[in-house]
C-alpha positions, 0 to 999 in steps of 0.5 A: 557931032565929033565922031572921033573916039575919046582919047582921054578917059571921062572916068577921071573927070567923074571920079575927081568930081565924086572925090571932091564932093565926098570931101565936100559932104564930109566937111559939111555934115561933120558938124552935126555928127560932132555936136554931141562932143561939142555941147556942154563938153570942154574945151568949148562947153558950147550951149545948144543956142551957141551951137545952133548959131555957129551952124547957121553962121557957117551956112551963111558962108555956104550961101556966099560961096554958092552965090559968089563962086558959082557965078565966078565959075562961069566967068573964070573957068571951072577947073580953077574954081574947083581946085581953089574951093577944094583947097580952101575948105580942106585947109579950113577944116585943119584949122578947125581941128586946132582952134583954141577958142569957140570964136576961132572955131566958128570963124574957121567953120565959116571959111570951110563952108564958104569953100564947100558952097563953091564946090558943088555947083562947079562939080555938077556943071563939069559932070553934066557937061562931060557926061554922055548925052543919053546918060546924064542923070545916071552919071550925075546921080552917081557923082552926087552920091559923093556928099552922102558918102562923105556924110557916112564917113563923117558919121563913122569917124565920129563913132570911132573917135568922138568919145575916145579922142574928142572932136579934133581928129574928126575935123583933121580928117576933113583936111584929106581933101588936100590930097586930091587938089594936085590930081584935080589941077593936072587931070581936070580939063576946062569946060568947053562951054566956058572956053567958047564964052571966052572965044577960045574956040580952038581950045574948046575944039581940042578938048571936045576932040580929046574926050570924044564930046559932041561939038557944041556952040553957044549963040548967046556967048557974048551976052553970057560973058557980061550977064550970066545971072540975067540969063536965068530970067530970060526967055520965059524962065523966070517962073521956073527959076523962082520956084526952083529957088523956093524948092531948094530953100525948103529942101535945105531947111529940112536937110540941115535941120535934121542932119545937124540936130538928129544926133543931139535930139536922139541923145536927149531922147535917152540914146547914148552918144554912139547910138545917137550918131548911128542914126545920122549914119543911117540917114547918110546910108539912106541918102547914098542908096536913095540917090543911086536908085533915084538916078537910075529911075530919073534916067527914064522918067526925069528928076521931077517925079523923083523930087516929089517922091523924095519930099513925100518919103521924108515927110512920111518918115519924119511923121512916123518918127514922131510916134517914138517907134522901137530903135530898129524901126527908128533906124529904118525911118532915119534911112528913108528920111535920108533918101528924102533929104540928101537924095531929094536935093541931089535930084533937084540939082539934076533938074537944075543942071539939065534945065539951064544951058551949059554956059549958065549951068554953074550960075543957075546952080550957084544961085539956086543953092545960094538962095536955098542956103537961106533954108540951110541957115534957118535949119540949125537955129530952127532945130535949136529952138525945138531942142530948147523947148524940150519937145523931143523927137515928136515935136522935132519930127513933125516940125521938119516934116512940114517944109518937106510936104510944102516942097513936094507941093511946089515941085509938083506945081513946077512945069517940066519946061518953062514956057517960051524956052527955046528948044534945047541942045542935046546936052541941055535937054530936060528929061522931066 
């Protein structure tokens, strides 16, 4: 281990990753916040079915982004991919704000989600690698509040602008991510583990010295250069990898179904546009607070128990919402559902990041999130069916509670470590 004190600030890395994920969260969840201003209103006069289709098609872009970009990150480098993904979805958000037709809006939304899908595995991999070995869950949990904070800002922007100015300025705000890109290009270091897979050992050593990181080696570097994806199924990890994919599918189905349709479902239940969006705001605040509390607890007990708790909390909150409680209690339940939705997914990301070694971490995250996007893609269309059937809050709440309960069962069945996995290095040790 290198004993030199860090000469460069680790905080700059974590702040940039957090800001990138904040922009990521804003751009991703703004669609649900603006649906009340898109459905049945000019200039698009979108129908619920068309809105659900665009939500799902855009999430196909996320799937491709997670799969393609997440894998490329372990081949081309994390710094370059981080900056490229951030610039891409920020430009696409600006294009969404100016789209003259529904078809062009859908195309730009697809592009934005492609970039969003590529950013998260890269940011999580960077954060996990540079975080102190004994505080990885805490640091990663703090950085993973970024998407939820972005959702809060998206909700507040919609509350302030949607009724008075329409959806266009809300999407234009999403282009603010462009302001972060030059700082990320200048200040973010490259991943030492990536540099070692490229046999750029001297450069990796310099970065580790500059940031006071433990000296790392990767005996499987030559294999990972040619087949990072195959490593996800090596050394007895197949069962864990497949279960993590299934858990992520169920988590993202619940998240994107609820976050996309919660404002519209509440609007059909008789709440105004502002009140409907406020439920999404409560959902987002619950996700922020829940992620912080869960990351503190995860540092002691590991992310796995927190994932199970989050799924059960989301299911319970949604089932209680089915009884149409008073608005104040409904707001509290929305916040609990936010902890069990976005907060739970953050703990799943934590588990994945700590399960795979550094050299395949972005690939592992990218594949899990890519397969999980199948659930995200199904979520908006699933919600559109519920809205179309007119079941209202009770039917929608019970329908979205079901995948959350199944996710809890699968995560509970997941072993803390896959059998046959070699003893991990300190920076990759599982804490669950």
